[in-house]
N, C-alpha and C positions, 0 to 999 in steps of 0.2 A: 677142630671146627671153630673154636673160639679165636684162634690165631688168624684164621682166614677172615673171620668177621672183623677182627681188629684191623687187619691190613686193608680190608675194603673200606673201613671208615676213614683210615688215614688217607688213602688215595682219594676218597670222596671229598674229604676236607681240603686236601691239596688242590683238587680241581676247582672247588668253590673259591678258594683264595686266589687261584690263578684267574678265574673268571672275573672276580671282583677287581683284581689288578688290571685286567685287560678291559674292564667295562667303565663304569662311571667314576670310579675312584682314581682318576688320572690327574696328575698335577701338570699344568701347562706353564710354560715359561711366559714371560711378558711379551717376548717377540711372537710366540705362537698365538697368544691371545689377540695381539694387535692385528695379525694376519687374518685371524678368524673374524674379528670385528669388522674389518674392511669388507670382507665378503658378505657378512651379515647385513651391512648397510646397503649393499647392492641387491642382495637376494636373501631375505630372511628364511626361506624354505628351499634350499638347493636340492636338486634331484640327486640320485645315486651317481649318475654320470658326472654331474658337476662336482660332487665331493671327491670322486676319484681324480678328476682333472685338477682340483685344488691341491691334492697331495702331490701330484706330479709337478705342478708349477711352483710349489713352495717347498724347497728342500728342508726347511725347518720343521715341516709337518710330516716328513717321510717316516719317522718312527712312530706315528700314530695311525692306528687302523681306521678304515672308513667307518666302522661301527661306532668307534669312539667319537669321530667327527659328527656322526648323526646324533649321538646323545648330547654332544655339546650344543648343537643348534636347537635341539628340543628344549634343553634347559634354558638356553638364551631366549627363546620365544616365550617360555613360561615366565621368566623374570620380567620381560618386557610387558607381558600381559598383566602381571601382578603390579608392576609399577604404574601402568595406566589406570588400573582399577583403584590403586591406592590414591593416586592423584585425583581421580574422580570422586572418591569417597571423601577425601579431604575437602574438596571444593563444595560438595553437598553439605558436609558438616559445617563449613564456614557459613554457607547460606542459611542453614537452619539456626545456627547460633545468632546470626544477625537478625533473622526474622523473629526469633524468640525474644531478642532484646527489644525489637520494635514493639512486639505485642505486650511485653511486660511494661514498657514505658506507656503505651496506650492504655493499658489496664490501670496503671497508677494514676494517669490523668483522669480517666473516667471515675476512678474511686474518689479522687478529690472533688470532681465535679458533682458526683452524687452526694457527697458529704455537704458540699456547699448548698446544693439544692434542698437537702433535708433541713439544714439550718434556716434557709430562707423560707421554706414552707412553714416551719414552726413559728418563725417570726411573723409571717403573714397571718397565720391562724390567731396568734396572740393579738395582733393589731385589729383583726376583725371583731374580736370580743370587746376590745377597749376603745375602738375608734369612735369619734363623734360623728355627727351628720356628714354625709359625703360631700355636701356643697361647701363645707367650711374649711376643708384641708386640701391644699394643692401640693403637699410635699411629695406625694407619690409620683405625680407627673413630673415634678422637677427632679426627682431622684433618677428617673430613667432617661432624662434628656442628656444626650451626649453631644458636646460641641463638635461640629464638623471641622476637620483639619483643612486649612487652606494652604495651597502651595505658595511658597515664598520665592522671590527672585534672589539669586545668589549674586552678591556684589563684592564679597571679600572671602578669603580663605576661612576666617572664623565662622562666617555665616554658612559656608559650605560644610564645614565640619559639624556644625549644629544640625544641619539638615541631614547629614550622613548618619549621625547618631540616632536621630529620630527615625530615619528610614530603617536602620538596623533593628531598633526596638519593635517597630510595627511589623517588619518582616518576620522576626522571630515569633511574635505573638500569633501570626498566621500559620507559620510552618509547624510550630509545636504547641500552640495554644488554641484558644477559642475566639479569637478576634473576628473570625468569619464562621458562620454556621455551615459546616461542611457536611455534605451528604455523600456517603461512599457509593461508588458506582456499582450497579448490580453485576454479579459474576466475577468481580475482581477480588479474589481471596489470596492471601499471602501463602507462599509455599516455595520449596527449593527450585521448582521449575518456572516460577512466575517472575514477572518483572518487579512487582512491588504492589503497593496499595495506592489506589487512585480515589480521589474525591473531587466533587464539584461544589461550587458555592451555592448557598441558598439565601435568597433575599438580601443580596449585597449589591452595591453599586458596581456597574460594569460586569465583566465576565471573569470569574476566578476559577482556578483549578489547582489542586495540590496532589503531589505524588511523592512516594518515597520507596526506595529499593536499594539493593546491593549492587555495587559496581566493582569489578576486579581491577581497580587502578588506585594509585595513590592520590590523596586529596589535591596536591598541587597540579598533577597532570589533568585531573578532572576539571579543575578551575580553568586551566589553560584552554582546554577544549571548549568548555561552555562559554568562555568569553569570546571566542571566535565564532560568533553566531552565524555569519554567512556560510560557514563550512558545513553546518548541519541543519540549519533552518532554511528551507527553500523559499519561504515567503520573504525572507530578508534580502532586499536588493543590495544594500550597502550599509556599512557601519564605519563611522569616522570618529576618531578620538581627537577632540579639539585641544584639550589640555589635560595634564596629569601631574599631580604633585603629592608628596607624602602627607599623611594625616597626623603625624606626630606620635602615633601609638603603634607604629609598625605597619599600618595599613596604607592604602593608596586611595585617592579620590580622582575620578575621571569624569569629564564632561563629554557626552556622546551625542552625535546626531545620527539617527537611524532612519532608513527608508524601507518601507514594506510594500510588496506588490499588492495590487488589487486582484482578487481571484477571478473577476469577471469584468466585462466591458461596461457593465451597468453601474459601477461604483468607482470613485477616484481612489488613488493610492493613499496610504497613510505615512506620516513621518512623526518622529519622536525626538524631543530635546530632553535628555535625562542626565541624572547624576548616578554614577556607579561607584559603590564603596566596597572595597575588598579589605578584610581584616581577619585576624585570628582571635578566637575567644579564649577565655582562661582555661577551658577544658581541652584545648588543642584543636577544636573544630575550626574549619575554614569557612568563612561566609563571604559570598558575593551577592550584594543586594543592590537594587536599582529602583529609582522613581523619577517621575517627570518633574521638571522645573517649570515655574511660571515664567511668563515673558516669552518673547519671540525666540530668543537665542539664535542658534544657527538655523539655516534653512537653505533651500535650493535657490537657484538663480531666479531672477524675476520672471524670465521666460517660462520656467518650469514650475513656478509656484502655484499656478492655477491647477496643476495636476495632482496636488497633494492637499490633504486635510490633516491638520495637526491633531493627533490623538494623545491619549494620556496613559502612562504606565503607573499604576498605583504600586505601593511598596511590594516588590517581588524579588525573587532571587533564588539562591542555592545555599543550603546548609550542608556542608560536607564533613562527616565525622569519620575518622580513621577507625578501622576494626582491628582487633587482635588477630594476628596471623595473616594480615594483608587484606587489601581491599578497603572499601569505604561504604558507609551508609550515606545516601544522599537524599535530602529533602528538597523538593522543588515547589515553588509557588509562582504561579503565573497569573497576574491580575491586570486586566486591561479595561480601558473605557475607550472604545473606538469612535466616540462622538458621532454616532449615526443611529438612525431609527431602524434601518433595515439593511445592514451591510453583511453579506455572508462572510463568515470567517472559517478558514480551514487550517488545519495543522498538518504539516508534512515533514516531521522530523525524520532524519535519515540515520538515526543511531542504531537501528536494528542490525543484527548480525546478518551477513550475506552468505547464502549457500550458492556455490558457483559450479559451473561445469565448462566444458569445451576449452579447458586450459587457461581461462581468464582469471586473473587474481581479483580478490574482492575489492581492493582499492581502485583498480581500473574500472570495474563494473560500477562501483559507487560513483566514480567520476563521470561515467557516461550518463547514468540516471540523473545526476545533478545538472549536467549540461543540457540534457533534454528538458528538464523541468525549468531551468533558468531561461533557456531560449524560448520556451513556450510562454513563460510569464512576461518576458520582454516583448513578445509579439502581441500579447493581449493588452498590455499597458501602453505600449508605443510612446515611451518618454521622449520629449523633445531633445533632451541633452544626449540621447543616443542617436540622434539624427533622424528620428521619425517625423513625418509630417502627413497630414490628412490630404487625400486626393478627392477633389470634387466629383460628384456622381453625375454623369451625363444624362442618365434617364430619369433623374429627379427622385428616384426611390432611395430611401435611407435605411432600408432593412439590413443592408450589408455595408459595413464601414471598410474602406480601403485606405491603407496608409503605405507610404514608401519610405525607404531608408537607403541612403548611399553609403552609410558607415556602420553597417551591422557588425557588432562585435563578434558574433558567432562565426562569421566567415573570415575573420582576420586572425584567428587563433590557429595554432598548430604550425607544423613545418611545411604543410602542403597547402598553404592559403590559396583561396580562389581569387584570381584577379578578374575583376568584373568591370565592364564598361558602364553598366547601369547601376544596379543595386538590388535590393530585395523589396518585394511587394507583399503585403499581408492583407488578406481579406478575412474579416471577422464579423461575427454576429452573436447575439445572445437571444434566447427565447425561453418562455415559461413553459414548463411541462407540468401537466396535471395528472396525478394518480399513476405515475410511471416510476417503478422501482429503478433507481439509478444503476444498481449493480446488474440487474437483468439487461438493461439497455446496453451498458458497456460490454457485457459478455457477448451480446449479439453482434455489436459492431466489431468486436475483436475476431469472432469466429466466422463471420460472414461478410468479409470485406467487399466481395463482389456485388453485394446488394446495395452498396451506397457509393463505392469508389469508382472512378474512371481510370482504367489502366493507362490510357494515353496521357492523362494528366500526371500520373505517377511517373511515367516514363520521361516526361518533360522535366519534372523536378529532379529525377535521378541523373539526367544528362548534364546538369550543372556540375556534377563531380568531375566530369571529364572536359569541362569547358566547351561542350558542343551544344550550344543553344539551337534547337531545331524548330523553334516556333517563329513564324508559321510554316506549314509544310512539313509537319512531322512525318517520319516514315510510318506508314500504316502497319500497325501491329495488332494481332489478335490475342486476347487474353484467354488462356485455356481454362480458367476457372480454378486452377490448382493453386492452393495457398498452403505453403509448408511453414509451420511454426517450429523454430529451433530454439529451445530455452537456453539462456545464458546463465541466469541466476535468479534467486528470489530471496526475500527476507524469511526469517525463521517461521513467522506466522503467516506467510504468503500474502501479507498486505500489499506487496509490490512485486511485480515480475518484470524482468528484463529479457528480451528475446529478439531474435533475428527472424524476419519474415521474408520468405522467398516467393515472389509472384512469377509464375512461369508464363512466358509469352513467346509467340512465334511470329516471325515476319511474314507478311502477306505477299511480298515481292519475291520473284523467283531468284534474283541474284543474291538475296540475303537469306535464302531459305535455310541454310545450314548454320547461320549465325545465331548465337544465343541472345534472346531479348529478355532474359530474366531480370527482375528488379529485386534488390535487397533493401529492406527497411530495418532500421534499429527501432524497436518499439518498447515502450514502458507502459505497463498496465497496472492500475491500482484500484482498490475499492470495489472488487467484484464479489465480495462476501456481504450478503444482506445483513448478517449479524454484527458487522463491524460497527463500532461506536464512534460517531462524530466525524469520520473521514469523508472526503468527497470521493467521487469515482472519476478516474481519468484514463484516457487512451491517447498517448502522445507518441508520435513516430517521426522519423527523419530518414531520407534516403541515404544509403552508405555505399561505398565501393565494395566490390566483391571480395577484395582482400581484407577489408575491415581492419585497417590499422588503428593503433591506439589513439592517434591524433586525428582520427577521421573528422572531416568537416560535417557539422550538423546544422540542419535547417528545420527545426521542429514544427510540426503541425499536429492538430488533433482536437480532442473533445474533453471538456471538463463539466461534470454535473455536480451541482452543489445543492444539497437539501436545504429548503427554507424552513420546513416544519420539523418538529420532533418526530421520531419514529411512531408509526401507528400503534395502537394498543394491541396487546397480545404478549405472548411469551417470547422473549428474545431468544430463548434457547430451544424453541420449537424445532425439532428436526424435520418437520414437514415442509419447511420453506422450499420453494422450487429451486433446485440446483441443476435442472436439466432444461435445455432450451426448448424441449417439447412443450413445456408448460406455457409457452406463448399462446398455444391454442386454447388454453383455459379461459382466455379473455373473450372468446367468441360467444355470442348469445346463441345457444343451441336449443332454446325452447324451455318449457317448464321442466323442472327437475325436483326430485325429492332429496337430493344430496344436501346434507347439512354440514359438510366439512367446511368450516369457516376459518380454518387455521392456515390456509394457503395465503402467504403474504402477498403474492402477486395479484391474487383476486381480491383481497381485502385491503390492499394498499390505498390509502387516501391521503395524499400529501402533495405539496408543490415543490418544485425544484427548478433551478436555473441551469440551462444548458448553454455553454459557451463554446463556440466553434471558431478556430483560427487556422488558416492555411497560408503558408509562406511560399513564394515563388521567386526565383531569380529572374532578372530581365536585363536586356540591353537597352540602352537609352532610346534608340530609334524604335523599339518595340514596346515601350511603356504602355501606350494606350491599348494595344492589342492584348497584352498580358493582363492588364487591369480588367478589361471586358471579360476575358476568359475566366479570370479568378472570381469575378463577381457572379457570373452565371454558374460557375462550378459550385460555389458555396451555396447558392440558392438551390441547386439541384441536390446537394447533400442534405440541406435542411428539409427539402421535400421528402427525400428518402427516409430521413430520421423520423419525420412526422408520421409517415406510413407505418414504420415499425412501432413507434410509440402508440399509435392507435391500436395496433394488434396486441401490444403488451398491456395497455391500460384496460382495466375491467370495464365492462359495459355499465352504463348508469342505470339500466332497468333490470335490477336483480341479477348480478353476475353470478356465475357458477364457479365453485372452487375447482372442480374437475369436469371436463367435458363428458356428458352422458348421452346415451342414445335416446331419441324421442319417438322414432318411427322406424318400422322395417316391414318389408313385404313378407310373404310367407316363406320364401326361400331364405331370406335373412333370418327369420325366426328359427327356421330349421337349422341353419348353420350355427347360430348361437345357442341352440337348444334351450329356448326360453319362450315366454308368452309376451303378448303385447303389453299386458299390465306390468309384468316384471321387467320389461325392457328398460324402463327409466332408472332402474337400480344398477344398471351395468355402466361402468365408466370406461372411457376409451383406453385408459392405460391397462385395464384388466385383460383385454383381448390381444394386445400387441406385445411381442417380446422386445428386447432391447434393439435388435436389428430393425424390426418393424417401426419402432418409435423413431429411430435415427433416420430411417428412410423417409418417414412422414415429415419430419422437421426439415430435412435437407431440401424438400420441395415446398415448404410452407410459404416462403417468400414468393415463389412462383404462383402458388395458389392465390395469394392475396393480390398479386399484380395482374395476372392474366385470367384468373378466375377458375382455373382447373390445372390438374397435373396428373401424371401417370406414375404409379408406384410399382417397383419391381415385385416379382413373386416372392413369397415368403411363407412363414408359419404364424398362425394366430391360435387362439384358444377359446373354446366354448365355455359356457357357464358350468358345464359338467366336468370341466378339466380335460376334455379331449382336444388333441391337436388337430388343426385344420390347415391344409396346404392350399394355396391358390396361385394361379399363374401370374396374375397381375391385379392391381386395384386402381380404380379411377376415383379421384377426389375432385369435387367442384363446390363452388360457393353457391348458396341459396340466399337470395335477397329477401328482405321483408317487403311488405306491401308498398311502402313508400319508395322502394328501390334505391334507398340511400344508405341503409344499414344492412349489415350481414346478419341474417337470421340463424344460419347454421351451416355446417359442412355436410355434404352428402358423400357416401362411400358406395362403390359398386365393386364387389369381388367377383372375378371372372374365373370360371372353371375350378371351383373349390371342391374339396373332398376331404373326408376324415382320414387321418393317417393311421 
């Protein structure tokens, strides 16, 4: 019996060893590994049939069983997953180390500042006990008087080097010191997933901002990118280096002339004459600092000089410090004085990472968004040296400015340049908006294009891509109302989105009934988040060809809304801000209400903003007057539509309600809602409609505001007791106040309702 057991154990051990040999403990030759790696690169998880096919196709794998191949691919996927996780953890660790270093340095700086303040406080206490009469000592006043630095004109290299050294010292005192009273922006806390630490100036001349963070690039590469300002800063029209020479200490000094776009038609563009100093510090950090020089310096031609106002850059720049293990910590200071009492300023850096789809590479998408933004800025500014000239208005009204250009740069780029007998015409206007949240307005314009756009005008602009100018006598086309948004990409934080819009149209003539009249637009949308800090809101689009080549010709038009006032009071992190377009109805005055919800930003918004509209159209020389008249009337029509929408968005001046509430109902309505007339005013509109009902209501909201009524399809709503109610249809109409000029409320009638 013992022998049998021993024999069984030996056989069992032998089978185990055989299984191990035939399993995962297989040694592969280099040729076999190469063959498997090639397959893994194509398909990391091959099926059983694919593995068997692999063995048949590769003779060097014929001595390996399919099960062993399966185990190899499993192990290979695990190693790849571990490698990616290890790389991610290393990246997070580097970020944490860098942020920890920043926080330690900030803590040291604050400790020193506290010590200094304690000493000064003790000294002041001592002076208070021993000081003579206040009127006999002026030393305190003289002690706090700081001489103001005056800019000097550079006449020789020695003078430039002296200015450069002073600029470096002042910049470093701002970047890492207390030369400016910095106030950290709320909600900007450091962490491995954050960009860095942001601060704004307090009680300093001009406008200053400071930021620091970790960048996964070497210092020299970062400096190279930052110096090429037009490639990442969309407000920068041009940057020209007039002279460059070594500074003698390994650095370089450059004299620059820079032009910046004006964000609106109401303000002239700015230009700068500056000195830029690049050098390396003793600790290995790389510094690029810049400041304005006195004197006229370089400038535009005499013909274009009237379109620019000389502004000032106070000591600003970049401090780039290498990190252990790769990457760099970068400190940025931006300090400007735009020499204006009320010029809107916007920042549109394009350094954010792009998330993309539909097979487009991030660099291509970034190029498209830059071209859209630059073309829109060119249209708004209309610089003379770009060939733009103003066109006199025949009707005497000056609400819409019309400019023409026969040398528009946006149409001469690319391999498929449009040959034009005439040129490009731009109709533009700016208007003041009161109490209109820019983000909500841009969202409405984006999602409901049919409420303000003319399909035939879009079709005319799109025809320029095929060189078929059909004005006048355009083929009659009916817009179906269908707008399909196809996303291309967006930045990580969704500050900006790039998308293709397809507008479906059908010909109204029988001979063209089966021809597609669809229009495709490349569209960039930004600033649709109410909680965003400081950015403007934009909707810029341009017609493109159906094939959408990478060198597609772009003729951008669109809207830009720039806030003039700071954000209204309240919690910026309040999650109750309106993110659904249904909240447009909250601006309607629906009578007395007991609702005390004052956190709705659309209802409590009280600020001013500037809306700038610009539309571009190609034209033939013999049709210039016709196209100009059409463009002027079209922009006026768009302005009128936007004003109607803005009135709906803007809260009423006489006690606006945060959420629409019910004020009256007949007995059938009270029975349906299962409430009383007294408790009716505690019921808000959003409590009885589900998502589909709210969407149906808002889809008809514009029609209600324009024609006064609309019919909603059947659906489900809810009573105050939580019971579901079905109805065949609902009719909504406007009820005017006694003066018949303002909307008092909306009335609802539910037809054939019943409890489910």
